[in-house]
N, C-alpha and C positions, 0 to 999 in steps of 0.2 A: 657157802653159808649165807643165808639171807639176813638182811639187817632187820632188827626187831622194831626199831623206832626211827621216825624221821626227826622228831624233836626230843630234846633231853627233858623237857617239861613233862610232868605227870598229867597229861591231858588226854582226852578221848580222841585218838586218831582213828579215822575210818578209812579203810581201804576200799576202793571201788574198781570193779572191772566188769567187762561184758563177755558174752560168748555168742557166736552165731553171726558175727558181722559179715563174714565172707560167704554166707550160705545163699543158695538160690531159693530156698523155701523155708517156711516157718518163722516164728518170732525171733527177735533178738532178746536175750536175757541179760540181766545185770544183777550183781550182788553188791551189798555194802556190809562190811564187817568191822566191828570194833573189838579188838583183842585186849585182854588184860595187859597191864604194863609189864608184867613178868612172864608173858607167854613165850614158851620155847617149843619148837617142834622141828627136829632135824630132818624129818622126812618131807616137810612141806616145801613145795617149789611151784613155779609156774605150772599151771595145769597142763600146758602143752608138752612139758618135759616129763610128765607122769603117765603111767599106764592107766587104763580104766580101773583096774583092780586097786591101784594105789590111790586114785582119786576117790573111789567109793569107800576105802578104808579111812581116808582123811576127813571126809564129809561129816560123819558123826562127831569126830574129835573137835572139829571147828565149831559145830553147832552147840556142843555141850560146854565148851570152854570159853567161847566168845562172850563178852559182856552184852553184846547185841548183834544180831545179824538179820538181814532181810534179802529176799530175792524178788525181783519184779521183771516185767517184760514189756515189749512193745510189739504189736501184731504185724503180720505181713502187710495188711492194709495201711497201717500207720507208717510203715517203712515206705510204701508206695507214695504216701501223701507228703511226707516230710523228709525223706531219704534216710539212708542207713546211719549216717553220722549223727544226725539230729535225733533219730529214733533211739540210738544207743545211749545218748545223753539223757533222753526222756526216761528210758528204763532205769538209768542210774538215779535220776531224781526220784522216781517212784520208789526205788529200793531205800534210798536215804530217808524219804518221808515215812516209811514203814518201820524204821528203827524204834525200839522202845527206849533207847538212850540217846540223848542229844549229842552229836559229835561236835568237837571243838575245831577239828581240822580234817579236811578231806584230801586223801591221797588218791589221785586219779591216774589209772594206767593210760598212757597215750599222751598226745600233745594238744588235744582240743577238749574244752569243757565249757559249759555255760554255768555261770555262778548259781549256786543254790542258796536262796535267801541271802543271808549275810555271813555265811560260814566261809572262812578262809579255805582256799584249796591250792594244791600244787599239782600240776600235770607232770608226770614222770614217764618218759619213754622207756619201755621195757621194765616198768615198775613191778610187774608180776614176777620178775626174776630178781628183784632187788629187795623188796620189803615184804615182810611176813603178812601184813594185813591185806595187801593187794593180792598176794599169792592165794591167801585164804578166800578172798572174793572170787578169784579166777576159778578155784576149785568148785565153789558153790554154784556159780553161774554155769559152768560147764556141765556139772552133774545134773543139775535141775533141767537144763535145756536138753541134754541127751535123753533123759527119762521122758520128757515131753515128746520128743521126736520119735522115740521108740514106741510110745503109745499111739502116735498118729499113723505109724506104719500099718497098724491093723485096719485103718480106714482107707489108706492109700498104699497097698502093698507093692504096687508096680515100681515104685521109685527107690526102694531099698533104704528107706530112712532109718531102719533099725541098725544099719551099718555105716552109711555115709552121713547120717544126721542132717541131711539137706545140703551138704557141701557139693561143689561142682565136680564130682568124680565122673569118669568116663561112663560108668554104668548109669549114673543119674542123668547125665546129658542125653544119652541114648534113649532113656525112658521118656524124657520130655518130648523128644522127636517122635517116638512111636505112639505115645498115649496122649500127648498134649499136656499143658500145664494143669495142675490141680488148683482148687480154691486157696490152697496154702502157699502157692508159689508167689514170689515177688514179681509182679508184672512189669514194673518199671525199673528193674535192677540193671542200671547202666553205670559203669564205673565213674565216668566224668560227673554225672549228675549226683552221685553219692558224696561228692566233696563240698557241696553247698552247705553252708553253716548259717542257718537263719531262723530256727524255730523260736 
């Protein structure tokens, strides 16, 4: 059972998470979600623990019941420019900026974040499996990114993005060898370089 709140105070807690960080192609997506103080949903969990059907069922529930939610992204070219860690944080900042309700506290999945304006934040490793608001953000980020990659599949059908969503499956890696990279591939995606934190 996920924890509904980080704070006992009746404040606007905003969960933030990303999707697509480990992909070879496409943008990284992030979502920011502010849930009502009394929000409960026994089915909600870390998006990685849910099936596609479960995620798609939860998405409208989150969108309808959240006090505010937003989804944003950073492109493959931005990832190449500032690396995936910084691009993930940039996408989170964009999602937070698009919220219609001002958050009082940001709950960030993971251990790295760049402060957003003067809003307090807490980084929580594995937060998408601990707090409802972060889990909700993980579901939105994942479903929106999957839909985007499935749409790109019609333009670039050789890479199987309708099933692998840009992740480095054997099929995807073989397609890159056979057809070369597409304009949507991350051209500088090297693990060591992705750990730089400086945007």
